BALUM-974303 format. One record per atom (N, C-alpha, C, O): residue number from 1; residue in one letter; x, y, z. Coordinates in nm, 2 decimals. Example, Ala and Ser with C-alpha at 12.3 -4.5 7.8 and 13.67 -1.06 7.14 Angstrom:
! residues 2
<r nr="1" rest="A" c1="1.32" c2="-0.57" c3="0.78"/>
<r nr="1" rest="A" c1="1.23" c2="-0.45" c3="0.78"/>
<r nr="1" rest="A" c1="1.32" c2="-0.33" c3="0.78"/>
<r nr="1" rest="A" c1="1.42" c2="-0.33" c3="0.85"/>
<r nr="2" rest="S" c1="1.28" c2="-0.22" c3="0.71"/>
<r nr="2" rest="S" c1="1.37" c2="-0.11" c3="0.71"/>
<r nr="2" rest="S" c1="1.29" c2="0.00" c3="0.79"/>
<r nr="2" rest="S" c1="1.34" c2="0.11" c3="0.80"/>
//
This chain:
! residues 77
<r nr="1" rest="M" c1="-7.53" c2="14.82" c3="-0.45"/>
<r nr="1" rest="M" c1="-7.65" c2="14.88" c3="-0.50"/>
<r nr="1" rest="M" c1="-7.76" c2="14.87" c3="-0.39"/>
<r nr="1" rest="M" c1="-7.77" c2="14.78" c3="-0.32"/>
<r nr="2" rest="R" c1="-7.84" c2="14.98" c3="-0.39"/>
<r nr="2" rest="R" c1="-7.93" c2="15.00" c3="-0.28"/>
<r nr="2" rest="R" c1="-8.07" c2="14.93" c3="-0.30"/>
<r nr="2" rest="R" c1="-8.14" c2="14.91" c3="-0.20"/>
<r nr="3" rest="G" c1="-8.10" c2="14.90" c3="-0.42"/>
<r nr="3" rest="G" c1="-8.24" c2="14.84" c3="-0.44"/>
<r nr="3" rest="G" c1="-8.34" c2="14.95" c3="-0.46"/>
<r nr="3" rest="G" c1="-8.30" c2="15.06" c3="-0.50"/>
<r nr="4" rest="L" c1="-8.46" c2="14.92" c3="-0.44"/>
<r nr="4" rest="L" c1="-8.57" c2="15.02" c3="-0.45"/>
<r nr="4" rest="L" c1="-8.57" c2="15.12" c3="-0.34"/>
<r nr="4" rest="L" c1="-8.56" c2="15.09" c3="-0.23"/>
<r nr="5" rest="L" c1="-8.59" c2="15.24" c3="-0.38"/>
<r nr="5" rest="L" c1="-8.59" c2="15.35" c3="-0.28"/>
<r nr="5" rest="L" c1="-8.74" c2="15.37" c3="-0.23"/>
<r nr="5" rest="L" c1="-8.83" c2="15.34" c3="-0.30"/>
<r nr="6" rest="P" c1="-8.75" c2="15.40" c3="-0.10"/>
<r nr="6" rest="P" c1="-8.88" c2="15.43" c3="-0.05"/>
<r nr="6" rest="P" c1="-8.95" c2="15.55" c3="-0.13"/>
<r nr="6" rest="P" c1="-8.88" c2="15.63" c3="-0.18"/>
<r nr="7" rest="R" c1="-9.08" c2="15.55" c3="-0.14"/>
<r nr="7" rest="R" c1="-9.15" c2="15.65" c3="-0.21"/>
<r nr="7" rest="R" c1="-9.11" c2="15.79" c3="-0.16"/>
<r nr="7" rest="R" c1="-9.09" c2="15.88" c3="-0.24"/>
<r nr="8" rest="E" c1="-9.10" c2="15.81" c3="-0.03"/>
<r nr="8" rest="E" c1="-9.07" c2="15.94" c3="0.03"/>
<r nr="8" rest="E" c1="-8.93" c2="15.99" c3="-0.02"/>
<r nr="8" rest="E" c1="-8.91" c2="16.10" c3="-0.05"/>
<r nr="9" rest="A" c1="-8.83" c2="15.90" c3="-0.02"/>
<r nr="9" rest="A" c1="-8.70" c2="15.93" c3="-0.07"/>
<r nr="9" rest="A" c1="-8.70" c2="15.98" c3="-0.21"/>
<r nr="9" rest="A" c1="-8.63" c2="16.07" c3="-0.25"/>
<r nr="10" rest="I" c1="-8.78" c2="15.91" c3="-0.30"/>
<r nr="10" rest="I" c1="-8.79" c2="15.95" c3="-0.44"/>
<r nr="10" rest="I" c1="-8.85" c2="16.09" c3="-0.45"/>
<r nr="10" rest="I" c1="-8.80" c2="16.17" c3="-0.53"/>
<r nr="11" rest="I" c1="-8.95" c2="16.11" c3="-0.38"/>
<r nr="11" rest="I" c1="-9.02" c2="16.24" c3="-0.38"/>
<r nr="11" rest="I" c1="-8.92" c2="16.35" c3="-0.34"/>
<r nr="11" rest="I" c1="-8.91" c2="16.46" c3="-0.41"/>
<r nr="12" rest="V" c1="-8.85" c2="16.33" c3="-0.23"/>
<r nr="12" rest="V" c1="-8.76" c2="16.43" c3="-0.18"/>
<r nr="12" rest="V" c1="-8.65" c2="16.45" c3="-0.28"/>
<r nr="12" rest="V" c1="-8.61" c2="16.57" c3="-0.31"/>
<r nr="13" rest="R" c1="-8.59" c2="16.35" c3="-0.33"/>
<r nr="13" rest="R" c1="-8.48" c2="16.36" c3="-0.43"/>
<r nr="13" rest="R" c1="-8.52" c2="16.44" c3="-0.55"/>
<r nr="13" rest="R" c1="-8.46" c2="16.53" c3="-0.60"/>
<r nr="14" rest="E" c1="-8.64" c2="16.40" c3="-0.61"/>
<r nr="14" rest="E" c1="-8.69" c2="16.47" c3="-0.73"/>
<r nr="14" rest="E" c1="-8.72" c2="16.61" c3="-0.70"/>
<r nr="14" rest="E" c1="-8.70" c2="16.70" c3="-0.79"/>
<r nr="15" rest="Q" c1="-8.79" c2="16.64" c3="-0.59"/>
<r nr="15" rest="Q" c1="-8.82" c2="16.78" c3="-0.56"/>
<r nr="15" rest="Q" c1="-8.70" c2="16.87" c3="-0.54"/>
<r nr="15" rest="Q" c1="-8.70" c2="16.98" c3="-0.58"/>
<r nr="16" rest="R" c1="-8.60" c2="16.81" c3="-0.47"/>
<r nr="16" rest="R" c1="-8.48" c2="16.89" c3="-0.45"/>
<r nr="16" rest="R" c1="-8.41" c2="16.92" c3="-0.58"/>
<r nr="16" rest="R" c1="-8.37" c2="17.03" c3="-0.60"/>
<r nr="17" rest="A" c1="-8.41" c2="16.83" c3="-0.67"/>
<r nr="17" rest="A" c1="-8.35" c2="16.85" c3="-0.81"/>
<r nr="17" rest="A" c1="-8.44" c2="16.95" c3="-0.88"/>
<r nr="17" rest="A" c1="-8.38" c2="17.04" c3="-0.95"/>
<r nr="18" rest="F" c1="-8.57" c2="16.94" c3="-0.87"/>
<r nr="18" rest="F" c1="-8.66" c2="17.03" c3="-0.94"/>
<r nr="18" rest="F" c1="-8.63" c2="17.18" c3="-0.89"/>
<r nr="18" rest="F" c1="-8.64" c2="17.27" c3="-0.97"/>
<r nr="19" rest="L" c1="-8.61" c2="17.19" c3="-0.76"/>
<r nr="19" rest="L" c1="-8.59" c2="17.33" c3="-0.71"/>
<r nr="19" rest="L" c1="-8.44" c2="17.37" c3="-0.73"/>
<r nr="19" rest="L" c1="-8.40" c2="17.48" c3="-0.69"/>
<r nr="20" rest="E" c1="-8.36" c2="17.28" c3="-0.79"/>
<r nr="20" rest="E" c1="-8.22" c2="17.31" c3="-0.82"/>
<r nr="20" rest="E" c1="-8.14" c2="17.34" c3="-0.69"/>
<r nr="20" rest="E" c1="-8.06" c2="17.43" c3="-0.68"/>
<r nr="21" rest="L" c1="-8.17" c2="17.26" c3="-0.58"/>
<r nr="21" rest="L" c1="-8.10" c2="17.27" c3="-0.46"/>
<r nr="21" rest="L" c1="-8.00" c2="17.16" c3="-0.45"/>
<r nr="21" rest="L" c1="-8.02" c2="17.05" c3="-0.50"/>
<r nr="22" rest="T" c1="-7.89" c2="17.18" c3="-0.39"/>
<r nr="22" rest="T" c1="-7.79" c2="17.08" c3="-0.36"/>
<r nr="22" rest="T" c1="-7.83" c2="17.00" c3="-0.24"/>
<r nr="22" rest="T" c1="-7.90" c2="17.06" c3="-0.15"/>
<r nr="23" rest="Q" c1="-7.77" c2="16.88" c3="-0.22"/>
<r nr="23" rest="Q" c1="-7.80" c2="16.81" c3="-0.09"/>
<r nr="23" rest="Q" c1="-7.74" c2="16.89" c3="0.02"/>
<r nr="23" rest="Q" c1="-7.80" c2="16.90" c3="0.13"/>
<r nr="24" rest="Q" c1="-7.63" c2="16.96" c3="0.00"/>
<r nr="24" rest="Q" c1="-7.56" c2="17.04" c3="0.11"/>
<r nr="24" rest="Q" c1="-7.66" c2="17.16" c3="0.15"/>
<r nr="24" rest="Q" c1="-7.67" c2="17.19" c3="0.27"/>
<r nr="25" rest="E" c1="-7.72" c2="17.22" c3="0.05"/>
<r nr="25" rest="E" c1="-7.81" c2="17.33" c3="0.08"/>
<r nr="25" rest="E" c1="-7.93" c2="17.28" c3="0.17"/>
<r nr="25" rest="E" c1="-7.97" c2="17.35" c3="0.26"/>
<r nr="26" rest="V" c1="-7.98" c2="17.17" c3="0.13"/>
<r nr="26" rest="V" c1="-8.09" c2="17.11" c3="0.21"/>
<r nr="26" rest="V" c1="-8.05" c2="17.07" c3="0.35"/>
<r nr="26" rest="V" c1="-8.11" c2="17.10" c3="0.45"/>
<r nr="27" rest="A" c1="-7.93" c2="17.01" c3="0.36"/>
<r nr="27" rest="A" c1="-7.88" c2="16.97" c3="0.49"/>
<r nr="27" rest="A" c1="-7.85" c2="17.09" c3="0.58"/>
<r nr="27" rest="A" c1="-7.88" c2="17.08" c3="0.70"/>
<r nr="28" rest="D" c1="-7.80" c2="17.20" c3="0.52"/>
<r nr="28" rest="D" c1="-7.78" c2="17.32" c3="0.60"/>
<r nr="28" rest="D" c1="-7.91" c2="17.37" c3="0.65"/>
<r nr="28" rest="D" c1="-7.92" c2="17.42" c3="0.77"/>
<r nr="29" rest="E" c1="-8.02" c2="17.37" c3="0.57"/>
<r nr="29" rest="E" c1="-8.15" c2="17.42" c3="0.61"/>
<r nr="29" rest="E" c1="-8.20" c2="17.34" c3="0.73"/>
<r nr="29" rest="E" c1="-8.27" c2="17.38" c3="0.82"/>
<r nr="30" rest="L" c1="-8.17" c2="17.21" c3="0.73"/>
<r nr="30" rest="L" c1="-8.22" c2="17.11" c3="0.83"/>
<r nr="30" rest="L" c1="-8.12" c2="17.11" c3="0.95"/>
<r nr="30" rest="L" c1="-8.15" c2="17.04" c3="1.05"/>
<r nr="31" rest="E" c1="-8.01" c2="17.18" c3="0.94"/>
<r nr="31" rest="E" c1="-7.91" c2="17.19" c3="1.05"/>
<r nr="31" rest="E" c1="-7.86" c2="17.05" c3="1.08"/>
<r nr="31" rest="E" c1="-7.85" c2="17.01" c3="1.20"/>
<r nr="32" rest="M" c1="-7.83" c2="16.97" c3="0.97"/>
<r nr="32" rest="M" c1="-7.77" c2="16.84" c3="0.99"/>
<r nr="32" rest="M" c1="-7.65" c2="16.83" c3="0.89"/>
<r nr="32" rest="M" c1="-7.64" c2="16.91" c3="0.80"/>
<r nr="33" rest="S" c1="-7.57" c2="16.73" c3="0.92"/>
<r nr="33" rest="S" c1="-7.46" c2="16.70" c3="0.83"/>
<r nr="33" rest="S" c1="-7.51" c2="16.65" c3="0.69"/>
<r nr="33" rest="S" c1="-7.62" c2="16.60" c3="0.68"/>
<r nr="34" rest="L" c1="-7.42" c2="16.68" c3="0.59"/>
<r nr="34" rest="L" c1="-7.45" c2="16.63" c3="0.46"/>
<r nr="34" rest="L" c1="-7.48" c2="16.48" c3="0.46"/>
<r nr="34" rest="L" c1="-7.57" c2="16.42" c3="0.40"/>
<r nr="35" rest="Q" c1="-7.39" c2="16.40" c3="0.53"/>
<r nr="35" rest="Q" c1="-7.40" c2="16.26" c3="0.54"/>
<r nr="35" rest="Q" c1="-7.53" c2="16.21" c3="0.60"/>
<r nr="35" rest="Q" c1="-7.59" c2="16.12" c3="0.55"/>
<r nr="36" rest="C" c1="-7.57" c2="16.28" c3="0.70"/>
<r nr="36" rest="C" c1="-7.70" c2="16.25" c3="0.77"/>
<r nr="36" rest="C" c1="-7.82" c2="16.27" c3="0.67"/>
<r nr="36" rest="C" c1="-7.90" c2="16.18" c3="0.66"/>
<r nr="37" rest="Y" c1="-7.82" c2="16.38" c3="0.60"/>
<r nr="37" rest="Y" c1="-7.92" c2="16.41" c3="0.50"/>
<r nr="37" rest="Y" c1="-7.92" c2="16.30" c3="0.39"/>
<r nr="37" rest="Y" c1="-8.03" c2="16.25" c3="0.35"/>
<r nr="38" rest="Q" c1="-7.80" c2="16.27" c3="0.34"/>
<r nr="38" rest="Q" c1="-7.79" c2="16.17" c3="0.23"/>
<r nr="38" rest="Q" c1="-7.85" c2="16.04" c3="0.27"/>
<r nr="38" rest="Q" c1="-7.91" c2="15.97" c3="0.19"/>
<r nr="39" rest="R" c1="-7.84" c2="16.00" c3="0.40"/>
<r nr="39" rest="R" c1="-7.90" c2="15.87" c3="0.44"/>
<r nr="39" rest="R" c1="-8.05" c2="15.87" c3="0.42"/>
<r nr="39" rest="R" c1="-8.11" c2="15.77" c3="0.39"/>
<r nr="40" rest="Y" c1="-8.11" c2="15.99" c3="0.44"/>
<r nr="40" rest="Y" c1="-8.26" c2="15.99" c3="0.42"/>
<r nr="40" rest="Y" c1="-8.29" c2="15.99" c3="0.27"/>
<r nr="40" rest="Y" c1="-8.38" c2="15.92" c3="0.22"/>
<r nr="41" rest="E" c1="-8.22" c2="16.07" c3="0.19"/>
<r nr="41" rest="E" c1="-8.24" c2="16.07" c3="0.05"/>
<r nr="41" rest="E" c1="-8.21" c2="15.94" c3="-0.02"/>
<r nr="41" rest="E" c1="-8.28" c2="15.91" c3="-0.12"/>
<r nr="42" rest="Y" c1="-8.11" c2="15.87" c3="0.02"/>
<r nr="42" rest="Y" c1="-8.07" c2="15.75" c3="-0.04"/>
<r nr="42" rest="Y" c1="-8.16" c2="15.63" c3="0.01"/>
<r nr="42" rest="Y" c1="-8.14" c2="15.52" c3="-0.03"/>
<r nr="43" rest="G" c1="-8.24" c2="15.65" c3="0.11"/>
<r nr="43" rest="G" c1="-8.33" c2="15.55" c3="0.16"/>
<r nr="43" rest="G" c1="-8.27" c2="15.46" c3="0.27"/>
<r nr="43" rest="G" c1="-8.33" c2="15.36" c3="0.31"/>
<r nr="44" rest="D" c1="-8.15" c2="15.50" c3="0.32"/>
<r nr="44" rest="D" c1="-8.09" c2="15.43" c3="0.43"/>
<r nr="44" rest="D" c1="-8.16" c2="15.45" c3="0.56"/>
<r nr="44" rest="D" c1="-8.16" c2="15.37" c3="0.65"/>
<r nr="45" rest="R" c1="-8.23" c2="15.57" c3="0.57"/>
<r nr="45" rest="R" c1="-8.31" c2="15.60" c3="0.69"/>
<r nr="45" rest="R" c1="-8.44" c2="15.65" c3="0.64"/>
<r nr="45" rest="R" c1="-8.45" c2="15.71" c3="0.53"/>
<r nr="46" rest="E" c1="-8.55" c2="15.61" c3="0.71"/>
<r nr="46" rest="E" c1="-8.68" c2="15.65" c3="0.67"/>
<r nr="46" rest="E" c1="-8.72" c2="15.79" c3="0.70"/>
<r nr="46" rest="E" c1="-8.71" c2="15.83" c3="0.82"/>
<r nr="47" rest="I" c1="-8.76" c2="15.86" c3="0.60"/>
<r nr="47" rest="I" c1="-8.81" c2="16.00" c3="0.62"/>
<r nr="47" rest="I" c1="-8.92" c2="16.01" c3="0.72"/>
<r nr="47" rest="I" c1="-8.93" c2="16.10" c3="0.80"/>
<r nr="48" rest="R" c1="-9.01" c2="15.91" c3="0.72"/>
<r nr="48" rest="R" c1="-9.13" c2="15.92" c3="0.81"/>
<r nr="48" rest="R" c1="-9.09" c2="15.90" c3="0.95"/>
<r nr="48" rest="R" c1="-9.17" c2="15.92" c3="1.04"/>
<r nr="49" rest="R" c1="-8.97" c2="15.86" c3="0.98"/>
<r nr="49" rest="R" c1="-8.92" c2="15.84" c3="1.12"/>
<r nr="49" rest="R" c1="-8.83" c2="15.96" c3="1.16"/>
<r nr="49" rest="R" c1="-8.77" c2="15.96" c3="1.27"/>
<r nr="50" rest="M" c1="-8.82" c2="16.06" c3="1.07"/>
<r nr="50" rest="M" c1="-8.74" c2="16.18" c3="1.10"/>
<r nr="50" rest="M" c1="-8.80" c2="16.25" c3="1.21"/>
<r nr="50" rest="M" c1="-8.93" c2="16.25" c3="1.22"/>
<r nr="51" rest="P" c1="-8.72" c2="16.32" c3="1.30"/>
<r nr="51" rest="P" c1="-8.79" c2="16.40" c3="1.41"/>
<r nr="51" rest="P" c1="-8.88" c2="16.50" c3="1.35"/>
<r nr="51" rest="P" c1="-8.86" c2="16.55" c3="1.24"/>
<r nr="52" rest="F" c1="-9.00" c2="16.52" c3="1.41"/>
<r nr="52" rest="F" c1="-9.11" c2="16.60" c3="1.36"/>
<r nr="52" rest="F" c1="-9.06" c2="16.74" c3="1.31"/>
<r nr="52" rest="F" c1="-9.09" c2="16.78" c3="1.20"/>
<r nr="53" rest="E" c1="-8.99" c2="16.81" c3="1.39"/>
<r nr="53" rest="E" c1="-8.95" c2="16.95" c3="1.36"/>
<r nr="53" rest="E" c1="-8.86" c2="16.94" c3="1.23"/>
<r nr="53" rest="E" c1="-8.87" c2="17.03" c3="1.14"/>
<r nr="54" rest="I" c1="-8.77" c2="16.85" c3="1.22"/>
<r nr="54" rest="I" c1="-8.68" c2="16.84" c3="1.11"/>
<r nr="54" rest="I" c1="-8.76" c2="16.80" c3="0.98"/>
<r nr="54" rest="I" c1="-8.74" c2="16.86" c3="0.87"/>
<r nr="55" rest="G" c1="-8.86" c2="16.71" c3="1.00"/>
<r nr="55" rest="G" c1="-8.95" c2="16.68" c3="0.89"/>
<r nr="55" rest="G" c1="-9.03" c2="16.80" c3="0.84"/>
<r nr="55" rest="G" c1="-9.04" c2="16.81" c3="0.71"/>
<r nr="56" rest="L" c1="-9.07" c2="16.88" c3="0.93"/>
<r nr="56" rest="L" c1="-9.14" c2="17.00" c3="0.88"/>
<r nr="56" rest="L" c1="-9.05" c2="17.10" c3="0.81"/>
<r nr="56" rest="L" c1="-9.09" c2="17.16" c3="0.71"/>
<r nr="57" rest="R" c1="-8.93" c2="17.11" c3="0.86"/>
<r nr="57" rest="R" c1="-8.83" c2="17.20" c3="0.79"/>
<r nr="57" rest="R" c1="-8.80" c2="17.14" c3="0.66"/>
<r nr="57" rest="R" c1="-8.78" c2="17.22" c3="0.56"/>
<r nr="58" rest="L" c1="-8.79" c2="17.01" c3="0.64"/>
<r nr="58" rest="L" c1="-8.76" c2="16.95" c3="0.51"/>
<r nr="58" rest="L" c1="-8.88" c2="16.99" c3="0.42"/>
<r nr="58" rest="L" c1="-8.85" c2="17.02" c3="0.30"/>
<r nr="59" rest="C" c1="-9.00" c2="16.97" c3="0.46"/>
<r nr="59" rest="C" c1="-9.11" c2="17.00" c3="0.38"/>
<r nr="59" rest="C" c1="-9.12" c2="17.15" c3="0.34"/>
<r nr="59" rest="C" c1="-9.15" c2="17.18" c3="0.23"/>
<r nr="60" rest="R" c1="-9.09" c2="17.24" c3="0.43"/>
<r nr="60" rest="R" c1="-9.08" c2="17.38" c3="0.40"/>
<r nr="60" rest="R" c1="-8.97" c2="17.41" c3="0.30"/>
<r nr="60" rest="R" c1="-9.00" c2="17.48" c3="0.20"/>
<r nr="61" rest="T" c1="-8.86" c2="17.35" c3="0.32"/>
<r nr="61" rest="T" c1="-8.74" c2="17.38" c3="0.23"/>
<r nr="61" rest="T" c1="-8.77" c2="17.33" c3="0.09"/>
<r nr="61" rest="T" c1="-8.74" c2="17.39" c3="-0.01"/>
<r nr="62" rest="L" c1="-8.84" c2="17.21" c3="0.08"/>
<r nr="62" rest="L" c1="-8.86" c2="17.15" c3="-0.05"/>
<r nr="62" rest="L" c1="-9.00" c2="17.18" c3="-0.10"/>
<r nr="62" rest="L" c1="-9.04" c2="17.13" c3="-0.21"/>
<r nr="63" rest="E" c1="-9.07" c2="17.27" c3="-0.03"/>
<r nr="63" rest="E" c1="-9.21" c2="17.31" c3="-0.08"/>
<r nr="63" rest="E" c1="-9.30" c2="17.19" c3="-0.10"/>
<r nr="63" rest="E" c1="-9.37" c2="17.18" c3="-0.20"/>
<r nr="64" rest="L" c1="-9.30" c2="17.10" c3="0.00"/>
<r nr="64" rest="L" c1="-9.38" c2="16.98" c3="0.00"/>
<r nr="64" rest="L" c1="-9.49" c2="16.99" c3="0.11"/>
<r nr="64" rest="L" c1="-9.47" c2="17.05" c3="0.22"/>
<r nr="65" rest="D" c1="-9.60" c2="16.93" c3="0.09"/>
<r nr="65" rest="D" c1="-9.70" c2="16.91" c3="0.19"/>
<r nr="65" rest="D" c1="-9.67" c2="16.79" c3="0.28"/>
<r nr="65" rest="D" c1="-9.65" c2="16.68" c3="0.23"/>
<r nr="66" rest="P" c1="-9.65" c2="16.81" c3="0.41"/>
<r nr="66" rest="P" c1="-9.61" c2="16.70" c3="0.50"/>
<r nr="66" rest="P" c1="-9.70" c2="16.58" c3="0.49"/>
<r nr="66" rest="P" c1="-9.66" c2="16.47" c3="0.49"/>
<r nr="67" rest="F" c1="-9.83" c2="16.61" c3="0.49"/>
<r nr="67" rest="F" c1="-9.93" c2="16.50" c3="0.48"/>
<r nr="67" rest="F" c1="-9.92" c2="16.42" c3="0.36"/>
<r nr="67" rest="F" c1="-9.92" c2="16.30" c3="0.36"/>
<r nr="68" rest="D" c1="-9.90" c2="16.49" c3="0.24"/>
<r nr="68" rest="D" c1="-9.89" c2="16.42" c3="0.12"/>
<r nr="68" rest="D" c1="-9.76" c2="16.34" c3="0.11"/>
<r nr="68" rest="D" c1="-9.75" c2="16.23" c3="0.06"/>
<r nr="69" rest="L" c1="-9.65" c2="16.39" c3="0.17"/>
<r nr="69" rest="L" c1="-9.52" c2="16.32" c3="0.17"/>
<r nr="69" rest="L" c1="-9.53" c2="16.19" c3="0.24"/>
<r nr="69" rest="L" c1="-9.48" c2="16.09" c3="0.20"/>
<r nr="70" rest="V" c1="-9.59" c2="16.20" c3="0.36"/>
<r nr="70" rest="V" c1="-9.60" c2="16.08" c3="0.44"/>
<r nr="70" rest="V" c1="-9.71" c2="15.98" c3="0.41"/>
<r nr="70" rest="V" c1="-9.69" c2="15.86" c3="0.41"/>
<r nr="71" rest="F" c1="-9.83" c2="16.04" c3="0.38"/>
<r nr="71" rest="F" c1="-9.95" c2="15.95" c3="0.35"/>
<r nr="71" rest="F" c1="-9.99" c2="15.94" c3="0.21"/>
<r nr="71" rest="F" c1="-10.09" c2="15.87" c3="0.18"/>
<r nr="72" rest="G" c1="-9.93" c2="16.02" c3="0.12"/>
<r nr="72" rest="G" c1="-9.97" c2="16.01" c3="-0.02"/>
<r nr="72" rest="G" c1="-9.95" c2="15.87" c3="-0.07"/>
<r nr="72" rest="G" c1="-9.87" c2="15.79" c3="-0.03"/>
<r nr="73" rest="E" c1="-10.03" c2="15.84" c3="-0.17"/>
<r nr="73" rest="E" c1="-10.02" c2="15.70" c3="-0.23"/>
<r nr="73" rest="E" c1="-9.96" c2="15.68" c3="-0.36"/>
<r nr="73" rest="E" c1="-9.92" c2="15.57" c3="-0.40"/>
<r nr="74" rest="E" c1="-9.94" c2="15.79" c3="-0.43"/>
<r nr="74" rest="E" c1="-9.88" c2="15.78" c3="-0.57"/>
<r nr="74" rest="E" c1="-9.73" c2="15.78" c3="-0.56"/>
<r nr="74" rest="E" c1="-9.67" c2="15.85" c3="-0.48"/>
<r nr="75" rest="T" c1="-9.68" c2="15.69" c3="-0.63"/>
<r nr="75" rest="T" c1="-9.53" c2="15.67" c3="-0.64"/>
<r nr="75" rest="T" c1="-9.49" c2="15.75" c3="-0.77"/>
<r nr="75" rest="T" c1="-9.54" c2="15.72" c3="-0.88"/>
<r nr="76" rest="P" c1="-9.39" c2="15.84" c3="-0.76"/>
<r nr="76" rest="P" c1="-9.34" c2="15.91" c3="-0.87"/>
<r nr="76" rest="P" c1="-9.29" c2="15.81" c3="-0.98"/>
<r nr="76" rest="P" c1="-9.24" c2="15.71" c3="-0.95"/>
<r nr="77" rest="Q" c1="-9.29" c2="15.85" c3="-1.10"/>
<r nr="77" rest="Q" c1="-9.24" c2="15.77" c3="-1.21"/>
<r nr="77" rest="Q" c1="-9.09" c2="15.78" c3="-1.22"/>
<r nr="77" rest="Q" c1="-9.03" c2="15.72" c3="-1.31"/>
//
């Protein structure tokens, strides 16, 4: 069991589901392997430490504001 997920991972996971995208579709947009993407979504790697260009592509793909994703204070329910 992984424990508590980082706020960013929760936002990314919920937004991906809301947009009805698969993890593979997002990974393809980011030009990374499915396993690498899953590490971010599962909280094994920190999204805020993602390379800048990939982080921007993630936000574009998931229709998220990069500033809100990294610096927002609200935790999704």
